[in-house]
N, C-alpha and C positions, 0 to 999 in steps of 0.2 A: 180459486183451488189453486193451491201451491204443485211447483214442480220437485218431486223428488229432488233429493239431495245424495249427496257420496257417501255423508250419513249412511241414510236410508238405503242405500243400494246395499251398503255392507253386511247396516243391522239384518237385512231379507236376506241378505247368501251365507249369513252366516246362524240365521233360523234356520233356514232349510239343510243349512249341513245339522245342525240336531238334532231336528225333525229324523230324519232318514238317520243318526245313528240311534235316540233312539227307538224309533218301529221297530229296528233291530234287535232291540233289547229286550223283550219282553219277556224270552222265555230266558230261563237258569242263569239271569245275572240276577245279583243282587245288588238295591241299589244303598248305599254307603250316599257318608257327605259327613268331613272331620264340620266340628264346629267353629264356630268365627269366634273371632280372637271377643274378650267380651274389653267393656273401656268406653268404646268409640274410639273415634281421630282421635289418633298424640298418641295414646294408650302408656307404655313403657317408660317407652321414648322421648317420650310431651313430658308425663314425672319427669324423669331422671334431669330432661332437665329445667321443670322450674322445680325442685329438690337443688340444683346448681346454683342458678342463678338468687332462691331465698337466703343460699348459704354464706353465697357470699357478700353478699347484703350485710349478713349483720358481722360477717368480719370486717367489712367496708365501717359496717358502723362499732362495733366493736374496736376501731383501732385507735379511729377516730376519737372515739369519747378519752381512751387511753390515752393519746394524746394531746387533748385538752383541756379537756375538764383536768380528770385524775386518774393517778396508773392501776388501773381493773385486780394486778395481785394476785395469790392465791386463787382466792377463792371467787374472783372478777373470773378469769380464768373459766376456770369453770364451771361458771350458770351462763360461761358466754357458749360449750361445750354441750352441758343439759339441753340449751332452749336449742340449739342448730339440730340434737337427737332427735328434740320434741318437733320438731319444723318436720324432718326430714319421717319420720312416721307417721306423722298427721297428711304428712302428705303423699308420701305411701301406702296409704291403710283408706283413702278419702271413697268416697263411693261417687261407683263409673257413673259415670254422664250416661241417657238411655241411652240406645242405639235406637233412630226412628223410623220405624217401618216402610215400604216402597211406598205403603196405600200412601203413613201419614207423609209422607214428601212429597207428594203429587197435590196432597193437598197445603203442602205449606204457602205462606205469602211468599211473590216473588226477594224481596229482604233476606228471606230466612234462608231461601234453599240449596244455596251453590254450598252451604255451611251444610247440612241437613244432609243433602248429598252426599258430598264430600265424607261427613263420621259413618255411612252405613256405607259407604265405598273401602273404609280403610279396615272397617273389619269384618269387612269376607276377606280380605287379603291372606287368613293362612289357606281354604281354599279352592287358590286359585295358581296358577302353574307358575313355574318362576319367570318363565319367561315373559310373566303378562306383569310382575310386580313392579320392575324400573316405572315399564308407561305409566299404573297405579298410582304411582305418588308425580308422575312428572303433568297429570290428571288430576291432583291434588292443591300439586300447583297457581292451576290452570284454576281452578274452580275459587280456591284463594279471591286471588285477580278478582274472578268475574262480581265475586261476593260485594270488593268494593266496590264497582262498575253500579249496581245492577240496585246498588240504594235509592238510584234518584227516578229510577223507571215507576211507572206504572202499572199496577196491574196487569190493566188491559192497553196496555200501551202494544205494538205491535212487536218489537225487542221481545217485550215480556213471555210474548206465548215464544218466541223463535227459542226460547233460553228453558223456558218449565217444557216445552216436549221438549230440547236434545238432553237438559239435563232432570230432566223431573220426570223423564218418564224413557229415555226411549234409555239412555247409559244405566238403568237399572232393572230397566227390561233384559237384557241380551248378558246383563250379568244372571241375570238366574236364571235363566236361557238355558245355559254354561251348566250351571251348578245339576242345570236337570235333566245331564248325561250324567249314566253313570260310571262310577273314577274306574272302573275296569278296560272303557270306552273312550277315555277321553286322549288317547295318547297315540288309538288307530285309525291311521290314513283313513278316507273318505274323500271320492272321487280328486283325490291330490291331496285334502288336506284335512289334519287328526283335526278336533276342536280346540285342542289347544293353542295349536294356530290361527284355527280360525278367529280361536277372543282377545289372539295377538293383536289380528293386522286389524276388527274390526276395533278396537281401539283404542289403537294409532292409529284410528280415522274418527275418532269421536276426540280426541288427541288435537289434533289438528284442528278440528271443526271449532272445541270449545275456544284455540287461538284465533283464529276469522274474525269467533266474534268480540274476544275480548278486544282486540284489534280496534273492529269498526266501531264500538263501545266508545275505545280512546279514542278514532275519531273522531268525534262525535264532538268529545270536549273538547280536544285539539283547535276544533274550526272554530268551536263560541268564544277561546282563547286570542287567536286569534283575531275578529268578527269586534272581542270585547277589545284589540289592541290598537288594532286600526280605528275603532272609536277614538279610543283617550288620544291617539295622535291627532284625530280631528280637531278635537276637543279643547286640548290643550297645547299646541306648538299654536294654533292660529289666534290665539291672544298673547 
């Protein structure tokens, strides 16, 4: 039986607040919710960065061609401009990556779990309060780091189970519980804290838990590197 962590306690406390607020909002409150942003993780920002990189690559290639092979001339410069325009439009209007549902996230392989959760979480940004957005950004960075680390984990490994519980279950469920609170009541204090504050506090705990989880996985890699280094020293320095 696992011992409840600080994350468990924070999520339980936030859910209790959500339940109390929702329980008092059955009459006279119309529940509305802003639609999540389309396009999955990265969205407009990621596309703008991709457009900038693609156009920079085109300009560099054109400059090298014009300086080494032959001058571009007026028609060459026009062709470069048209190519940049075509690439910009292609990236800007490319079909968006589908945002995975929490149910699909829960069924994801451990290797794909952090990136799937990051895409889903990014799509929820328009429906979250402003204080939570910087925390969401930091959680996204932690998920990117974690995604590179869990590639070597087996789905049945204890560490993989902990990652799945926090990233694939608790985090999406916590955000969804907040989104069920009627918008009119999200800034109303209940027992000293508003649902907005409960969300920010709970996300902060999850962010710290993700950082510790990543550090623990990295420690295993560092220990393996140190062991390998000692083995090489013994093997080759003694010869």
